[in-house]
N, C-alpha and C positions, 0 to 999 in steps of 0.2 A: 940747573936753573936755565939751561938751554931751551930754545923752544922757537916756534914761529907762529904767524898768525894769531898772536894773542894769547896762546896757550903754551906753557912750558912743559918739559918732559915731567917734571915733578908734578904739576897739576894734573897732566894726563894720567899718570900713575895713580894719584889719589882717586881720580874719577873711575879708573878700571878697577881699583881695589873695592870702592864703595860698590860698583856694579856688581862684581863677582860675590862680595858679601850678602848683598840684597837677595841675589839668585839662590845662593846657598841657604840663607836664612829662611826664605819662601819654602824650600824643600825640607825644612825643619832639621838642617845638618848643622853641626857646630861650627861657629866661625871664630877665628883668633887673628891676632895681628902681631908681627914683630918687625919693628922699624929700627935700621941700623945704619951706621956711616962707617966709621973705624971700630966702633963698638955699639953695642945694642943701647938704644936711646929710648925705646918705649916698647912695652910688651903688654898685650891683652890676651890673657889665656882663652882657649876655645870654650865656647858655650852656645847652647842653643835656645837659651831663655828669650823670651819676646823682646825684653828691654836691652837686650845685648847688642843689637844692630844699631841702635842709637848711641851706645857707648863707643862702639867701633867707629861710626861716623865722626863722633866728637874727637876722637883720638886723631883719626885721619886729618881732621881740620886743623888741629893744634900742632901738627908736625911741622918741624923747620929743616930747611937744608942744611946739610953738613958741609964741612970744608973738604973732606977727602973720604974715599970709600975704600975699604978693605974688607972683602967678603970672606976671607978665610977665617979669621978670629971670630967675628960673630957667628957664622955658621958652625964652627967647631963648638962654641959656647950653647949654642940652641941644641945641636945634636946631643950633646951630653945632658942637657936637661930635660928632654922629651922622654916620658915614661910609658906613653900610650901610643898606639899605632895610628897614623892618620896622614894627611897630605900636606 
């Protein structure tokens, strides 16, 4: 929730994720989203469908700030659930 000049870090991250998703979607690459704080709170599997970008933008808009962040547990859960290669 920290920020300056009317834009928080969270809002900046939302804008950055949306911008990258738009660019990747225009290249017809699959886009996905995993949001977490101390656990995974939202997950949208990768897809290159035309309507998937809208679903991702809606998911980004609905995200809420968490109280604490712990990267190790959600990253471990994510790593064990990925079956395809990708970034």
